[in-house]
VONU-427931 format. One record per residue (C-alpha): residue in three letters; y, x, z. Coordinates in steps of 0.001 Angstrom, whole numbers, plus 500000, padded with zeros to 6 digits. Each point is the difference from the previous one (the first is absolute). Example, Ala and Ser with C-alpha at 12.3 -4.5 7.8 and 13.67 -1.06 7.14 Angstrom:
[ALA [495500 512300 507800]] [SER [503440 501370 499340]] 
//
This chain:
[UNK [215030 309981 764379]] [UNK [498399 497146 501925]] [UNK [499779 497818 496875]] [UNK [497367 502372 498571]] [UNK [496767 499598 501925]] [UNK [497468 501754 497781]] [UNK [499440 503520 498722]] [UNK [497165 501245 497835]] [UNK [498929 503637 500109]] [UNK [498017 501307 497029]] [UNK [497552 502325 501741]] [UNK [496973 500334 497749]] [UNK [500596 503499 498620]] [UNK [497069 502412 499929]] [UNK [501981 503007 501229]] [UNK [498172 502400 497669]] [UNK [502644 502703 500281]] [UNK [499673 500055 503808]] [UNK [496256 500517 500078]] [UNK [498015 500859 502056]] [UNK [502157 498215 502607]] [UNK [499641 496712 498119]] [UNK [496227 500334 499795]] [UNK [499885 498614 503548]] [UNK [503360 498236 500452]] [UNK [501827 497774 497484]] [UNK [503215 501655 498870]] [UNK [502321 497361 501569]] [UNK [498327 500552 503390]] [UNK [500506 503766 500122]] [UNK [502231 500822 502959]] [UNK [503682 500728 499554]] [UNK [501323 501830 503058]] [UNK [497147 498737 502130]] [UNK [499920 496364 498849]] [UNK [497984 498405 497161]] [UNK [502499 499631 497177]] [UNK [499499 496264 499586]] [UNK [500439 499442 503728]] [UNK [503370 501720 499811]] [UNK [500966 497935 496951]] [UNK [499083 496782 501797]] [UNK [502073 501031 503009]] [UNK [503023 500507 497770]] [UNK [499400 496651 498264]] [UNK [499809 498311 503397]] [UNK [503393 501478 500847]] [UNK [501306 498455 496755]] [UNK [498808 496525 501019]] [UNK [496767 499779 497999]] [UNK [497432 497723 501652]] [UNK [497002 500382 497691]] [UNK [498712 503015 498073]] [UNK [497452 499727 497209]] [UNK [498030 503196 499386]] [UNK [498663 500161 496446]] [UNK [497147 502486 500346]] [UNK [496928 501184 498105]] [UNK [496494 498624 500090]] [UNK [499408 500842 503692]] [UNK [502458 498316 502368]] [UNK [498256 501156 503205]] [UNK [502057 503164 500676]] [UNK [503180 497907 500061]] [UNK [498788 497526 502631]] [UNK [501271 501994 503012]] [UNK [503577 499622 498743]] [UNK [499927 496337 501007]] [UNK [500151 500744 503730]] [UNK [502783 502566 499647]] [UNK [502008 497620 497813]] [UNK [499447 497051 502351]] [UNK [501602 502032 502772]] [UNK [503152 500033 497868]] [UNK [499850 496297 499177]] [UNK [498621 500516 496492]] [UNK [496914 498337 498547]] [UNK [497949 502130 497594]] [UNK [497976 498481 497159]] [UNK [497705 502289 497999]] [UNK [499568 499233 496283]] [UNK [497046 501975 498555]] [UNK [499627 500880 496322]] [UNK [496259 500110 499207]] [UNK [501015 501482 496635]] [UNK [503309 501821 499414]] [UNK [502756 497665 498783]] [UNK [502773 502574 499376]] [UNK [503292 499969 501909]] [UNK [500748 496259 499850]] [UNK [496637 498270 499586]] [UNK [499149 499901 503698]] [UNK [503470 498742 500881]] [UNK [499601 497280 497369]] [UNK [496771 498762 501639]] [UNK [501814 499283 503284]] [UNK [503476 499009 498823]] [UNK [499432 496254 500404]] [UNK [499480 500608 503723]] [UNK [503387 501572 500723]] [UNK [502960 498040 501346]] [UNK [502693 500401 497345]] [UNK [501814 503253 499303]] [UNK [497895 503021 500971]] [UNK [499964 503788 500001]] [UNK [497572 502295 498189]] [UNK [499591 503620 501092]] [UNK [497769 502873 498903]] [UNK [497575 501173 502663]] [UNK [500618 503696 499376]] [UNK [503799 500080 499810]] [UNK [502140 501003 502977]] [UNK [503605 498905 499813]] [UNK [503117 499290 502014]] [UNK [501134 497027 497901]] [UNK [502222 497325 501519]] [UNK [497679 497054 499383]] [UNK [502479 497417 501277]] [UNK [502610 501194 497495]] [UNK [497412 499883 497200]] [UNK [499082 496402 500876]] [UNK [503656 499006 500278]] [UNK [500736 501419 496542]] [UNK [497030 498046 498620]] [UNK [501261 496761 501528]] [UNK [503569 500403 498780]] [UNK [498847 500899 496488]] [UNK [497626 497047 499802]] [UNK [497430 502426 498636]] [UNK [496354 499395 499224]] [UNK [499319 503646 500876]] [UNK [502043 502767 501579]] [UNK [498788 503592 499830]] [UNK [501053 502858 502239]] [UNK [500961 503000 497860]] [UNK [500615 503672 500594]] [UNK [501803 502523 497807]] [UNK [498105 503022 498675]] [UNK [501224 503104 498193]] [UNK [496981 500175 497681]] [UNK [498972 496637 498534]] [UNK [497180 501423 497857]] [UNK [497282 499115 502505]] [UNK [501294 496535 500954]] [UNK [500643 496600 498507]] [UNK [503771 499467 499853]] [UNK [501519 496600 500769]] [UNK [502826 499510 497492]] [UNK [502782 497951 501633]] [UNK [503071 498082 498968]] [UNK [501834 500000 503303]] [UNK [497263 499124 502469]] [UNK [497967 497958 497525]] [UNK [496965 501742 498503]] [UNK [499912 499478 496232]] [UNK [497265 502405 498915]] [UNK [497370 502463 501154]] [UNK [499521 503368 498305]] [UNK [496951 502053 500885]] [UNK [500514 503730 500645]] [UNK [503131 500647 497918]] [UNK [501057 503640 499530]] [UNK [502796 501048 502398]] [UNK [503425 499030 498648]] [UNK [498637 497693 497303]] [UNK [501315 496905 501818]] [UNK [503548 500897 501152]] [UNK [500868 498386 503313]] [UNK [496461 498667 500468]] [UNK [498170 502064 502605]] [UNK [498674 497303 502364]] [UNK [496243 499569 500429]] [UNK [497760 497573 501846]] [UNK [499711 500881 503714]] [UNK [497028 497695 500604]] [UNK [501589 497332 502226]] [UNK [500789 496538 498635]] [UNK [501368 496610 501019]] [UNK [498290 497233 498017]] [UNK [500011 496273 499572]] [UNK [496443 498606 499770]] [UNK [500560 498679 496470]] [UNK [500678 503539 498825]] [UNK [496209 500392 500240]] [UNK [498562 496503 499655]] [UNK [501068 499973 496340]] [UNK [497277 502635 499438]] [UNK [496266 499186 500102]] [UNK [497814 501243 502851]] [UNK [498264 503245 499091]] [UNK [500877 503594 499280]] [UNK [503789 500300 499995]] [UNK [502589 502795 500132]] [UNK [503496 499716 501451]] [UNK [501247 502880 497890]] [UNK [498404 499162 496635]] [UNK [499792 496202 500096]] [UNK [501813 498156 502795]] [UNK [503455 501576 499930]] [UNK [500230 500529 496214]] [UNK [498684 496463 499517]] [UNK [502638 498525 502279]] [UNK [502765 501882 498181]] [UNK [498668 498892 496611]] [UNK [499982 496368 501205]] [UNK [503645 500246 501081]] [UNK [499299 499816 503727]] [UNK [502511 501638 502336]] [UNK [498574 503378 501012]] [UNK [502287 502240 502033]] [UNK [499793 503622 501059]] [UNK [501677 501327 503150]] [UNK [500540 503752 500096]] [UNK [499591 501588 503425]] [UNK [500682 503484 501313]] [UNK [497563 499471 502871]] [UNK [497267 502572 500629]] [UNK [496877 499334 497945]] [UNK [496637 501740 499618]] [UNK [496767 499195 498188]] [UNK [497304 501316 502375]] [UNK [497251 500267 497388]] [UNK [499632 503797 499756]] [UNK [499668 502686 502699]] [UNK [503508 501298 499279]] [UNK [501541 496525 500151]] [UNK [498005 499054 503082]] [UNK [501417 503036 501784]] [UNK [503474 499163 498676]] [UNK [499712 496533 501542]] [UNK [499392 501574 503388]] [UNK [503097 502142 499562]] [UNK [502098 496912 499233]] [UNK [498828 498357 503218]] [UNK [500517 503111 502127]] [UNK [503473 500405 498504]] [UNK [500636 496314 500893]] [UNK [500819 499160 496399]] [UNK [497585 497081 500432]] [UNK [499533 498119 503277]] [UNK [496415 500140 501287]] [UNK [498468 498512 503167]] [UNK [498592 503288 501326]] [UNK [503270 501955 499739]] [UNK [502463 498746 502579]] [UNK [502509 501384 502443]] [UNK [502129 503058 499441]] [UNK [499204 503604 499217]] [UNK [497606 501487 497477]] [UNK [496943 500663 502201]] [UNK [497897 496871 500356]] [UNK [497228 500462 502550]] [UNK [497520 497324 501046]] [UNK [498554 499505 503470]] [UNK [497788 502648 501608]] [UNK [500997 502696 497503]] [UNK [499290 503514 501289]] [UNK [501909 502927 498475]] [UNK [499439 503524 501321]] [UNK [503197 501708 501210]] [UNK [499700 502709 497335]] [UNK [499451 497539 497135]] [UNK [502918 499231 497669]] [UNK [500949 496557 498705]] [UNK [502747 499883 497354]] [UNK [501274 496568 499073]] [UNK [499924 497633 498427]] [UNK [496448 499642 501257]] [UNK [497723 497196 501234]] [UNK [497019 500361 502351]] [UNK [497815 497002 500849]] [UNK [498542 499060 503362]] [UNK [497723 502531 501652]] [UNK [500725 502915 497653]] [UNK [499369 503464 501424]] [UNK [501781 503113 498674]] [UNK [498724 503361 501260]] [UNK [501790 503280 500712]] [UNK [502135 501609 497281]] [UNK [499341 497268 497457]] [UNK [502983 499237 497733]] [UNK [500578 496488 498671]] [UNK [502653 498571 497704]] [UNK [502244 499044 498466]] [UNK [498769 496758 498386]] [UNK [496588 500230 501637]] [UNK [498205 496856 501187]] [UNK [496969 500277 502284]] [UNK [497906 496895 500647]] [UNK [498812 498803 503394]] [UNK [497322 501978 501797]] [UNK [500307 503085 497789]] [UNK [499553 503552 501277]] [UNK [501981 502995 498716]] [UNK [498544 503337 501111]] [UNK [501826 503205 500894]] [UNK [502087 501781 497334]] [UNK [499565 497231 497442]] [UNK [502947 499398 497640]] [UNK [500747 496550 498565]] [UNK [502904 499486 497606]] [UNK [500815 496720 498268]] [UNK [496464 498715 500465]] [UNK [498566 496616 500943]] [UNK [496927 499753 502217]] [UNK [498378 496655 500658]] [UNK [498380 499153 503362]] [UNK [497483 502229 501817]] [UNK [500386 503099 497834]] [UNK [498940 503367 501418]] [UNK [501848 503087 498728]] [UNK [498479 503399 500802]] [UNK [501722 503087 501340]] [UNK [502281 501770 497542]] [UNK [499643 497366 497301]] [UNK [502936 499583 497602]] [UNK [500831 496621 498453]] [UNK [502885 499760 497538]] [UNK [500828 496599 498544]] [UNK [496486 498628 500270]] [UNK [498358 496702 501013]] [UNK [496984 499866 502326]] [UNK [497923 496843 500491]] [UNK [498948 498531 503333]] [UNK [497302 501764 501995]] [UNK [499979 503157 497878]] [UNK [499270 503436 501411]] [UNK [501748 503131 498723]] [UNK [498526 503325 501061]] [UNK [501826 503064 501257]] [UNK [502112 501788 497409]] [UNK [499810 497203 497427]] [UNK [502871 500017 497483]] [UNK [500945 496769 498235]] [UNK [502531 500269 497168]] [UNK [502603 497469 498902]] [UNK [498815 496550 498824]] [UNK [496402 500650 501056]] [UNK [498152 496988 501419]] [UNK [497197 500029 502563]] [UNK [497985 496787 500235]] [UNK [499107 498140 503199]] [UNK [497278 501534 502185]] [UNK [499899 503130 497827]] [UNK [499279 503522 501200]] [UNK [501725 503111 498669]] [UNK [498198 503121 501169]] [UNK [501789 502891 501671]] [UNK [501959 502244 497661]] [UNK [499814 497695 496974]] [UNK [503044 499820 497728]] [UNK [500701 496720 498203]] [UNK [502308 500533 497007]] [UNK [503034 497948 499017]] [UNK [498869 496491 499108]] [UNK [496446 500666 501202]] [UNK [497737 497280 501369]] [UNK [497359 500136 502758]] [UNK [497431 498726 499306]] [UNK [500525 500735 496329]] [UNK [500788 496864 498022]] [UNK [500336 500338 496224]] [UNK [501612 496564 499763]] [UNK [502932 501198 502109]] [UNK [500936 502507 497312]] [UNK [499864 497527 497145]] 
//
């Protein structure tokens, strides 16, 4: 894929459904198996031959600055494109499109996938398309926009059709595109949507717009349940990820200390410097960030802890997410899909219900 130099990542989402984690960290920078999500995406783009990544972000570009050094180590240059006011899914890309070198990729900054990008680009080239969309099949189309195809050519878009109302048409937008610059330059600079304006407009104008259906693993990471599901895909090796290498299903960083009576059931991932005390039970599908401490008799199942988390004795975590630097007291019980923000404290014996938030954040339930 060396003839495609540029990729744009749309990374300006507010991450409302992942609050309070996103109150302190932009959604695309939340860690996925120990690595900021965008850093992992850039690593995979580097492997595909991309030389320059444009990050289309919100009004504050500062949190994304540290990605430049990590990307440079992989031979990739990062350019940050801020949106002082929200410009929808395509507006920010449109502002920078004149600066790309020919055919380019567009990816969503909260979608994990195992797509074969080289094959997608090759299909685009052979078809002579203005735009090529990656597609996935879904059983229930009622919550998606369906791409109606004649062969591989997209001829219409139907928003949220009832299941079975479009026989043979069950492919929806997977959020990764190959574009020619003129697919966007025909639209004025300003607020612009790929889904509502760009792609339907191209089809209406008779431009060649193709859709390539893939069976590759795919996950939108925008809710607690989907964020956890993304970790499971990586730990199951359905999607390649820089922090999961080698063989086996127990991935332990350097200087990890596990008491002889503790139990680790894979697949599981422990970052550098993690300490697990006597009789604690971890896994499967548990991820523990660097420098975290798990006290005696604690039980962690299917949970994701960011860096420097302290878990008290006898605590029970089932399918929960805990932000960096948080402290969980002895006997705490966190139910499925609960979210603990960064640097939060949960007092001993407290029970957080399914879907609960600490600190409480009404916006997360909206």
